[in-house]
N, C-alpha and C positions, 0 to 999 in steps of 0.2 A: 354341586361342587365338582370342579375338574380335578383330575388326578395329575400329579407331577410326573415328569418323565421317568424318575426312578421307580415310581409305583406302577408305571405302565410296562416295565420290563418283566419278562418271564423269568422263572427261576434259572433257566439255562443261560440266559443273557447275563444274569447276575453272577453266575458261577464263572462264565467266560471272562467277565470284567475282573473278578477277583483273581482268577488264574493269571491274567495279563499283568495285573498289579504285582502279584507275588513273583512272577517271572522277571519283571523289570527290576524289582528290588533285589532279587537273587543275582541277576546279572551285574548290577552295580556292586554288590557285596563281593562277588567273585573277582571283578576287576580291581577293587580296593585291596583284596587279599594278594593278588598277583603283584600289584605295585609295591605293597609292603614287603613281599618276598624279594623282589628285585632290589629294593633299596637295601635290604639286609645283606644280600649276597654280593652286591657290587660296592659296598662301603669299604674304603681302604683301611689298612691297619692304622691305629692311632700312632702318632709320632711318639716313640718311647725313647728311653735312654740309649738302647742299643743302636737305634737308627741315628740318633744324634752323634754318638761316638763314631759310627761308620762314616757319616758325612764329614765329620771333623777330620778323620784319618784321610779320606779322599782329598779334602781341601789341602791338607799338609803335603800330601804326595804331589798334587798339582803345583803347589807353590814351589816345592823343591825342584820339580822338573823345569818350571819356568825360570827359576834362578840359575839353574845349570845352563839352560839355553842362552841366557843373557850374559853370564859371567865366565863361561869356560870355552875353550877352543874345542871344536868337534868337526867332523866331516859332515858337510851338507850333502854333497854328492861325490863319492870317492871316485867314480868312473870319470867324471869330468874335472876332477881335482879342485873342487870348490869347498873351501873351508869356512866354517862359521867362526867369527871372531867375537870376543867380548865387546860389549857396547863401547866401553871407554877406549879400548884400543882402536876400534873402527872409527871413532870420532877423531882420534889423533891422526890416523892415516889419512882420513878425508881432508882435514885441515892442511896437512902437509902436502897432499897431492894437488889440492886446488890453489896452491901458490902460483901454478902455471895453468890457467883455465883451459887453454887450447889442448894441451897434452892430457889434462884430466878428462875433457869431453871425449877425446878419441879413445882413451883407455876405458872409460865407462861404456862406450858403445861396443867396444870389442869384448868386454866382460859380459854384457847383456847378450850379445850374439853367441858367445861361448856357452852361457848358462841355458839359453833357450834353443840351442841347436838340436835338430831332430837327428837321431842316429840313422845311419844308412840302413836300408832294408836288408834283411838277411836273404841270401840267395835261396831260391826255392830248390829243393833237392830233386824235383821232378822235371826241371828244365834243363 
């Protein structure tokens, strides 16, 4: 009768195989432990009532700022004398101005040039 390969191994080879198996299993367990720890430490806070209230407050502030920008007069650029108008008033002025399209076009071009004009460079104190 012939012996199987497992029976042909010496005790040192069997110990080495067992050590490799235990080492491999230990490595997988360490990696699994590290993955579990990373999932625990990187998990965000659950959405609670205080976060809902904070988001609602931020939404209300943003809506108030948007409403103010759409419905009130304010300076867009004070140095260039550009004023932000309420939407309704801007539409009225646009309809009134475009009764004469040629004048409205030239006025629009001049306003765009004024709004996008680059200020002159400041003189260098060392020149």
